N, C-alpha and C positions, 0 to 999 in steps of 0.2 A: 564862387561854392557857395552855396545856401546847404544848412542845416537847420531841419526841422523836429521836434519832438513832438510823438506821440506819444500819447497814452490813451490806451484800449485794452476792452477784454481779449485775448486768444480764444479760439476755438474749444477749449478746456477751459475754459470759466478763470483763467487765470490775469489778473489785471498788470501789465505792464507797458513801462513808460521808455522807450527808444528812440535812440538821436538816429536819423535817418540822412541821406548826404545827396546831393544833386547837383549838378554840373555839368556844362556845353564847354568844352573847349572851343577856343577861336576857329580851329580845323574844321571842328562840329557843326560850329557855325556855319562858317563860310559855305560848305558843301550844301549844309540844306538851304542858303541863300541862293547859291549859283543852280540847286536843280529845282527852282521853283519856279515857274514863270512870272517876271515881275519882282520874283526877292519875297523870302518869306513873310518879312513885315509887311508888307504891301496886301500879299495873299491873306492874311491874317486881318487886317484893315478893313478889307473888301469881305470876309464872308463875315465879319462883326456887324458893319454897314447894312449889309441884308439881312442881317440875322435869323443866320442861315444854323439854326442851333443845331444838328446830327454834324455837320462839318466844322462847328466850333469843339465841339466834343470831341471828334476824332481827333483834332487838335491837339486838346489836354492831352488825350490819353496818349499821345503818341509823346509830345514833348515830355512827361511825369517819365516816361518809361526809358526815353533815349537819354536822358539827364540825368536817371538812377544808378546811383554805384556806392562801390564802399573801397574807403580809403587802406592802401595798404596798411600793416604792422610799423613801417618806418617812413610813410607820410611819402615817399618818392613817385607811387602811383594811384590811379584813382581809377579801380578796377570796375570795369561794365562787361557785361554778357546778356545774350540773351535768355540763359538760364536765371540769372541775379533778377533780371528785370522782371520774368514769368513769377519767381518765388513771391516778388515784392508785389507784385502784381496782386496775388492771392492773401494777402494780409489784411486786417482791419485796419493798418497804418494808411495802406492807399486808398482802401474804401474812403478814410476820414478826408486824407488833401483831393481826390477828386472829386467829392460832393464839394469840399471848402472851394475849389476853383469854379465848380459850374454854378454854385449859385452866388457866391461873392466877386463882381469884376475888380474890386481894389485887391486880394489876396491874390487872384488870377495875377493883377498887372504887376504885383509883386513878387509874385513867382518867378513870372517869365523872365523881368529883370535882372530879379536875383542869380537866374542861372545863366545867365548869359554874361561872357567877361566883359570887363569895361565897363558892364551896364552902369556900374556908379557914377560915372561922370556923363552919361545923359540916359535918359528915359526912353528905354528902345521901343516898348508898349506901353499904350493906357488905353486902356480896354472902357467903355461907357457903361455908366450905372448899371446893373442887371436890374434893378428895381425901376428903371424908365421905363415908362409903358407906353 
């Protein structure tokens, strides 16, 4: 599970600092791998190698929204729903995260590896430096 802290100004002009949580379970990762021809990691590598910016942006958005959730008060569940993902996508915290991933390849690699279970044992995805030209 990846915890990220965001500080932003909301739409009422109030400065907020909030922790947001992102995680993909092993079953979610397996489902994504098996439902993608050649596997998810290989598809991402191919899109990055082809420098297909629209596809890269779509993958980041999908990963952020699939991984976003809220921990239950007792810590037993990581609650996800389309409603929670949509609500998060409408915040400045989402905007900050999306822009960071779209413009910083190290942050993108760190995020992807942080949301995938057991990624600490091996680096799952490594993206080329977005400043390379």
